[in-house]
C-alpha positions as a Markdown table, in Angstrom:
| # | Residue | x | y | z |
|---|---|---|---|---|
| 1 | Unk | -18.0 | 163.5 | 104.2 |
| 2 | Unk | -19.8 | 160.6 | 102.7 |
| 3 | Unk | -19.8 | 157.4 | 104.4 |
| 4 | Unk | -18.4 | 155.2 | 101.6 |
| 5 | Unk | -14.6 | 156.1 | 102.2 |
| 6 | Unk | -12.6 | 153.3 | 100.7 |
| 7 | Unk | -8.6 | 153.3 | 101.1 |
| 8 | Unk | -7.1 | 151.6 | 98.1 |
| 9 | Unk | -3.7 | 151.1 | 99.4 |
| 10 | Unk | -3.2 | 149.7 | 103.0 |
| 11 | Unk | -0.9 | 147.5 | 104.7 |
| 12 | Unk | -1.2 | 145.6 | 107.9 |
| 13 | Unk | 2.6 | 144.8 | 108.3 |
| 14 | Unk | 4.4 | 141.9 | 109.6 |
| 15 | Unk | 7.7 | 142.1 | 111.9 |
| 16 | Unk | 9.3 | 140.7 | 108.5 |
| 17 | Unk | 8.1 | 144.0 | 106.6 |
| 18 | Unk | 9.0 | 146.5 | 109.4 |
| 19 | Unk | 12.5 | 145.0 | 109.9 |
| 20 | Unk | 13.3 | 146.1 | 106.1 |
| 21 | Unk | 16.4 | 148.6 | 106.0 |
| 22 | Unk | 14.7 | 150.4 | 103.0 |
| 23 | Unk | 12.1 | 151.7 | 105.3 |
| 24 | Unk | 14.3 | 154.0 | 107.2 |
| 25 | Unk | 14.0 | 156.8 | 105.0 |
| 26 | Unk | 10.0 | 156.6 | 105.2 |
| 27 | Unk | 10.2 | 156.3 | 109.0 |
| 28 | Unk | 12.3 | 159.1 | 109.1 |
| 29 | Unk | 9.9 | 161.3 | 107.0 |
| 30 | Unk | 6.8 | 160.1 | 108.5 |
| 31 | Unk | 8.0 | 159.9 | 112.1 |
| 32 | Unk | 6.4 | 156.5 | 112.5 |
| 33 | Unk | 8.1 | 153.9 | 115.0 |
| 34 | Unk | 9.4 | 150.8 | 113.8 |
| 35 | Unk | 6.5 | 148.8 | 115.4 |
| 36 | Unk | 3.7 | 146.7 | 114.0 |
| 37 | Unk | 0.5 | 148.3 | 114.6 |
| 38 | Unk | -2.1 | 145.9 | 116.3 |
| 39 | Unk | -5.3 | 145.3 | 114.0 |
| 40 | Unk | -7.5 | 146.8 | 116.2 |
| 41 | Unk | -5.6 | 150.0 | 116.1 |
| 42 | Unk | -5.6 | 149.7 | 112.5 |
| 43 | Unk | -9.6 | 149.6 | 112.6 |
| 44 | Unk | -9.5 | 152.3 | 115.0 |
| 45 | Unk | -7.3 | 154.5 | 112.6 |
| 46 | Unk | -9.9 | 153.8 | 109.8 |
| 47 | Unk | -12.9 | 154.7 | 112.1 |
| 48 | Unk | -11.5 | 158.1 | 113.1 |
| 49 | Unk | -11.0 | 158.8 | 109.4 |
| 50 | Unk | -14.3 | 157.5 | 108.5 |
| 51 | Unk | -12.9 | 154.8 | 106.3 |
| 52 | Unk | -15.3 | 152.0 | 105.5 |
| 53 | Unk | -13.2 | 149.5 | 104.0 |
| 54 | Unk | -9.6 | 149.2 | 103.2 |
| 55 | Unk | -7.8 | 147.1 | 100.4 |
| 56 | Unk | -4.9 | 145.1 | 102.2 |
| 57 | Unk | -1.8 | 144.6 | 100.1 |
| 58 | Unk | 0.7 | 141.4 | 100.3 |
| 59 | Unk | 4.2 | 142.1 | 99.8 |
| 60 | Unk | 6.8 | 139.8 | 98.1 |
| 61 | Unk | 10.3 | 140.9 | 97.3 |
| 62 | Unk | 13.1 | 139.0 | 95.5 |
| 63 | Unk | 14.2 | 137.9 | 99.1 |
| 64 | Unk | 10.9 | 136.2 | 100.0 |
| 65 | Unk | 7.5 | 137.2 | 101.5 |
| 66 | Unk | 7.1 | 140.2 | 103.6 |
| 67 | Unk | 3.6 | 139.9 | 104.1 |
| 68 | Unk | 2.1 | 136.9 | 102.6 |
| 69 | Unk | -1.2 | 136.4 | 100.8 |
| 70 | Unk | -2.3 | 134.1 | 103.6 |
| 71 | Unk | -1.4 | 136.4 | 106.1 |
| 72 | Unk | -3.8 | 139.0 | 104.6 |
| 73 | Unk | -6.4 | 136.3 | 103.9 |
| 74 | Unk | -6.5 | 135.9 | 107.8 |
| 75 | Unk | -7.2 | 139.3 | 108.4 |
| 76 | Unk | -9.8 | 139.5 | 105.6 |
| 77 | Unk | -11.5 | 136.4 | 107.1 |
| 78 | Unk | -11.5 | 138.0 | 110.6 |
| 79 | Unk | -13.1 | 141.4 | 109.5 |
| 80 | Unk | -14.6 | 140.7 | 106.1 |
| 81 | Unk | -16.9 | 143.9 | 106.4 |
| 82 | Unk | -13.8 | 146.3 | 106.7 |
| 83 | Unk | -11.0 | 144.5 | 104.6 |
| 84 | Unk | -10.6 | 143.3 | 100.9 |
| 85 | Unk | -7.3 | 141.6 | 100.0 |
| 86 | Unk | -4.8 | 142.4 | 97.2 |
| 87 | Unk | -2.5 | 139.8 | 96.1 |
| 88 | Unk | 1.1 | 139.8 | 95.4 |
| 89 | Unk | 3.2 | 137.1 | 93.5 |
| 90 | Unk | 7.0 | 136.1 | 93.0 |
| 91 | Unk | 8.2 | 137.3 | 89.8 |
| 92 | Unk | 10.9 | 134.8 | 89.6 |
| 93 | Unk | 8.3 | 132.1 | 89.5 |
| 94 | Unk | 5.9 | 132.5 | 86.2 |
| 95 | Unk | 3.9 | 129.4 | 86.6 |
| 96 | Unk | 3.7 | 129.9 | 90.5 |
| 97 | Unk | 2.5 | 133.5 | 89.8 |
| 98 | Unk | -0.4 | 132.3 | 87.4 |
| 99 | Unk | -1.5 | 129.6 | 90.0 |
| 100 | Unk | -1.2 | 132.2 | 92.9 |
| 101 | Unk | -3.4 | 134.8 | 91.2 |
| 102 | Unk | -6.0 | 132.2 | 90.6 |
| 103 | Unk | -5.9 | 130.8 | 94.0 |
| 104 | Unk | -6.2 | 134.2 | 95.6 |
| 105 | Unk | -9.1 | 135.5 | 93.3 |
| 106 | Unk | -11.1 | 132.2 | 93.4 |
| 107 | Unk | -10.5 | 130.7 | 96.9 |
| 108 | Unk | -9.6 | 133.7 | 98.8 |
| 109 | Unk | -11.8 | 136.4 | 97.3 |
| 110 | Unk | -9.1 | 138.9 | 96.7 |
| 111 | Unk | -10.1 | 141.9 | 94.3 |
| 112 | Unk | -6.8 | 142.7 | 92.6 |
| 113 | Unk | -3.2 | 141.9 | 92.5 |
| 114 | Unk | -0.1 | 144.3 | 93.1 |
| 115 | Unk | 3.7 | 144.4 | 92.4 |
| 116 | Unk | 5.6 | 147.2 | 93.4 |
| 117 | Unk | 8.8 | 147.7 | 90.8 |
| 118 | Unk | 11.2 | 149.5 | 92.9 |
| 119 | Unk | 11.2 | 146.4 | 95.2 |
| 120 | Unk | 12.4 | 144.2 | 92.3 |
| 121 | Unk | 14.3 | 147.0 | 90.3 |
| 122 | Unk | 12.2 | 145.7 | 87.2 |
| 123 | Unk | 10.1 | 148.2 | 85.4 |
| 124 | Unk | 6.3 | 146.9 | 84.6 |
| 125 | Unk | 7.3 | 146.2 | 80.8 |
| 126 | Unk | 9.8 | 143.4 | 81.9 |
| 127 | Unk | 9.0 | 139.9 | 80.6 |
| 128 | Unk | 8.6 | 138.8 | 84.0 |
| 129 | Unk | 5.6 | 140.7 | 84.7 |
| 130 | Unk | 3.7 | 139.3 | 81.5 |
| 131 | Unk | 2.3 | 136.2 | 83.3 |
| 132 | Unk | 0.8 | 138.2 | 86.1 |
| 133 | Unk | -1.2 | 140.3 | 83.6 |
| 134 | Unk | -2.4 | 137.6 | 81.7 |
| 135 | Unk | -3.5 | 135.9 | 84.9 |
| 136 | Unk | -5.1 | 139.3 | 86.0 |
| 137 | Unk | -7.0 | 139.7 | 82.7 |
| 138 | Unk | -8.2 | 135.9 | 83.1 |
| 139 | Unk | -9.3 | 136.4 | 86.7 |
| 140 | Unk | -11.0 | 139.8 | 86.0 |
| 141 | Unk | -9.1 | 141.8 | 88.6 |
| 142 | Unk | -7.0 | 145.1 | 88.2 |
| 143 | Unk | -3.3 | 144.9 | 88.4 |
| 144 | Unk | -1.9 | 147.6 | 90.9 |
| 145 | Unk | 1.4 | 149.0 | 91.0 |
| 146 | Unk | 3.6 | 152.0 | 92.1 |
| 147 | Unk | 4.1 | 155.0 | 90.0 |
| 148 | Unk | 6.6 | 158.0 | 90.3 |
| 149 | Unk | 9.9 | 158.2 | 92.6 |
| 150 | Unk | 10.4 | 155.9 | 95.6 |
| 151 | Unk | 10.5 | 157.1 | 99.1 |
| 152 | Unk | 12.8 | 154.1 | 100.1 |
| 153 | Unk | 16.5 | 154.7 | 99.0 |
| 154 | Unk | 16.1 | 152.5 | 95.7 |
| 155 | Unk | 16.2 | 153.4 | 92.0 |
| 156 | Unk | 13.1 | 155.3 | 91.0 |
| 157 | Unk | 13.3 | 154.6 | 87.3 |
| 158 | Unk | 11.0 | 151.6 | 87.3 |
| 159 | Unk | 8.3 | 153.9 | 88.5 |
| 160 | Unk | 8.4 | 155.9 | 85.3 |
| 161 | Unk | 5.2 | 155.9 | 83.5 |
| 162 | Unk | 6.4 | 156.3 | 80.0 |
| 163 | Unk | 7.8 | 154.2 | 78.5 |
| 164 | Unk | 7.1 | 151.2 | 80.7 |
| 165 | Unk | 3.4 | 151.3 | 81.5 |
| 166 | Unk | 2.6 | 153.0 | 78.3 |
| 167 | Unk | 3.9 | 149.5 | 76.5 |
| 168 | Unk | 2.2 | 147.2 | 79.0 |
| 169 | Unk | -1.0 | 149.3 | 78.3 |
| 170 | Unk | -0.5 | 148.7 | 74.7 |
| 171 | Unk | 0.2 | 145.1 | 74.8 |
| 172 | Unk | -2.7 | 144.4 | 77.3 |
| 173 | Unk | -5.9 | 146.5 | 76.4 |
| 174 | Unk | -8.1 | 144.4 | 78.4 |
| 175 | Unk | -5.7 | 145.0 | 81.6 |
| 176 | Unk | -7.1 | 147.4 | 84.3 |
| 177 | Unk | -4.2 | 149.0 | 86.0 |
| 178 | Unk | -4.2 | 151.4 | 89.0 |
| 179 | Unk | -0.9 | 153.3 | 89.4 |
| 180 | Unk | -0.6 | 154.3 | 93.0 |
| 181 | Unk | 1.6 | 156.9 | 94.9 |
| 182 | Unk | 0.4 | 159.7 | 92.2 |
| 183 | Unk | 3.5 | 159.3 | 90.0 |
| 184 | Unk | 5.4 | 162.6 | 90.8 |
| 185 | Unk | 7.8 | 164.0 | 89.2 |
| 186 | Unk | 6.5 | 162.5 | 86.2 |
| 187 | Unk | 2.8 | 163.8 | 86.7 |
| 188 | Unk | 2.5 | 165.1 | 83.0 |
| 189 | Unk | 3.3 | 161.5 | 82.0 |
| 190 | Unk | 0.8 | 160.0 | 84.3 |
| 191 | Unk | -2.0 | 162.3 | 83.1 |
| 192 | Unk | -1.1 | 161.7 | 79.4 |
| 193 | Unk | -1.6 | 157.9 | 80.3 |
| 194 | Unk | -5.0 | 158.4 | 81.9 |
| 195 | Unk | -6.2 | 160.4 | 79.0 |
| 196 | Unk | -4.9 | 157.8 | 76.6 |
| 197 | Unk | -6.2 | 154.8 | 78.2 |
| 198 | Unk | -9.7 | 154.4 | 79.7 |
| 199 | Unk | -8.3 | 151.2 | 81.8 |
| 200 | Unk | -5.6 | 153.3 | 83.5 |
| 201 | Unk | -6.4 | 154.8 | 87.0 |
| 202 | Unk | -4.2 | 156.7 | 89.6 |
| 203 | Unk | -4.7 | 156.4 | 93.4 |
| 204 | Unk | -3.4 | 159.2 | 95.8 |
| 205 | Unk | -1.7 | 157.0 | 98.4 |
| 206 | Unk | 1.5 | 158.1 | 100.0 |
| 207 | Unk | 0.1 | 161.7 | 99.7 |
| 208 | Unk | -1.7 | 164.2 | 101.8 |
| 209 | Unk | -4.1 | 166.7 | 100.2 |
| 210 | Unk | -1.5 | 169.8 | 100.4 |
| 211 | Unk | 1.3 | 167.6 | 98.8 |
| 212 | Unk | -0.9 | 166.6 | 95.7 |
| 213 | Unk | 0.3 | 168.1 | 92.4 |
| 214 | Unk | -1.6 | 170.9 | 91.4 |
| 215 | Unk | -2.1 | 169.1 | 87.7 |
| 216 | Unk | -3.6 | 165.9 | 89.4 |
| 217 | Unk | -6.0 | 168.2 | 91.3 |
| 218 | Unk | -7.2 | 169.9 | 88.3 |
| 219 | Unk | -7.5 | 166.4 | 86.5 |
| 220 | Unk | -9.7 | 165.2 | 89.7 |
| 221 | Unk | -12.0 | 168.1 | 89.4 |
| 222 | Unk | -12.8 | 167.8 | 85.9 |
| 223 | Unk | -12.5 | 165.2 | 83.2 |
| 224 | Unk | -10.7 | 162.9 | 85.6 |
| 225 | Unk | -13.2 | 162.6 | 88.3 |
| 226 | Unk | -14.0 | 158.9 | 87.5 |
| 227 | Unk | -10.2 | 158.0 | 87.1 |
| 228 | Unk | -8.7 | 158.9 | 90.7 |
| 229 | Unk | -9.2 | 156.8 | 93.8 |
| 230 | Unk | -8.4 | 157.8 | 97.3 |
| 231 | Unk | -5.5 | 156.0 | 99.5 |
| 232 | Unk | -3.1 | 156.3 | 102.2 |
| 233 | Unk | -0.2 | 153.8 | 102.2 |
| 234 | Unk | -1.4 | 152.9 | 105.8 |
| 235 | Unk | 0.7 | 152.9 | 108.4 |
| 236 | Unk | 3.0 | 155.2 | 106.7 |
| 237 | Unk | 0.3 | 157.7 | 106.3 |
| 238 | Unk | -3.2 | 157.6 | 108.3 |
| 239 | Unk | -6.5 | 158.4 | 106.9 |
| 240 | Unk | -7.1 | 161.4 | 109.1 |
| 241 | Unk | -3.8 | 162.7 | 108.1 |
| 242 | Unk | -4.6 | 162.3 | 104.2 |
| 243 | Unk | -8.1 | 163.7 | 104.6 |
| 244 | Unk | -7.2 | 166.7 | 106.6 |
| 245 | Unk | -7.9 | 169.7 | 104.2 |
| 246 | Unk | -10.0 | 167.7 | 101.8 |
| 247 | Unk | -12.2 | 170.7 | 101.1 |
| 248 | Unk | -9.1 | 172.5 | 99.5 |
| 249 | Unk | -9.7 | 170.2 | 96.5 |
| 250 | Unk | -12.7 | 172.0 | 95.7 |
| 251 | Unk | -14.7 | 169.0 | 94.7 |
| 252 | Unk | -18.4 | 169.0 | 94.0 |
| 253 | Unk | -20.5 | 166.4 | 96.1 |
| 254 | Unk | -20.4 | 164.0 | 93.1 |
| 255 | Unk | -16.7 | 164.3 | 92.5 |
| 256 | Unk | -16.1 | 163.8 | 96.2 |
| 257 | Unk | -18.0 | 160.8 | 96.7 |
| 258 | Unk | -16.6 | 159.5 | 93.4 |
| 259 | Unk | -12.9 | 160.1 | 94.6 |
| 260 | Unk | -13.5 | 158.9 | 98.2 |
| 261 | Unk | -15.3 | 155.7 | 97.3 |
| 262 | Unk | -17.3 | 155.4 | 94.3 |
| 263 | Unk | -14.3 | 154.9 | 91.8 |
| 264 | Unk | -12.6 | 152.2 | 94.0 |
| 265 | Unk | -16.0 | 150.4 | 94.5 |
| 266 | Unk | -16.5 | 150.2 | 90.7 |
| 267 | Unk | -12.8 | 149.6 | 89.6 |
| 268 | Unk | -12.4 | 146.7 | 92.2 |
| 269 | Unk | -15.9 | 145.3 | 92.2 |
| 270 | Unk | -16.5 | 145.9 | 95.6 |
| 271 | Unk | -19.5 | 144.5 | 97.6 |
């Protein structure tokens, strides 16, 4: 395995995050206890999987902060060699959104912004996202989001790629978008967007190798080798579990290196 494995979607949860009732389904599926893993345990899990750097995501819901940008910044400051920050915003506060993206990128050194559509029950072409996109383009960072159905018992429709992300990518041709969690069951819509838009990427977070859709694996092996990023959605899944059976993907050395770290390093302009 290359020594440059980068996890494109991780969380270091707070008690607020782990207390959310919508986690019940995921905890049942994964067998994960409703506990906050210690930071040392997170780093140890990364070490066991050979993950050199993780992109830690902040979370904000309509009810308030679940993992704040400043909480993520504290972890990144404590372990800058292992983590980079991914900011989040309050969609209900458009001007605050713009100011917060600028602060997180310019002052805290964050490398991206993430908003999870199902958490807001708002698809990404909703007008409340548009200040986020402008701020991301201005700051020169990708916008990360979730695509596909939801594990939590929430509506899945906001994660459908077409027409929602299709319209966003048309309106913002300079915006780099990373769709996390693969996009199942709309995998053909995902691949059509990845073919149509050179600034749209997919990450494999929340999926183990044996659960990846065959169409995505074929894309990863061929013309999409520069467009797919490795991710876990830790702590819901560990790197060890996601990387088990990696050889089943049938990647050559270059494709493997791009998938596991090279694409993320380029897309997020990592050190």
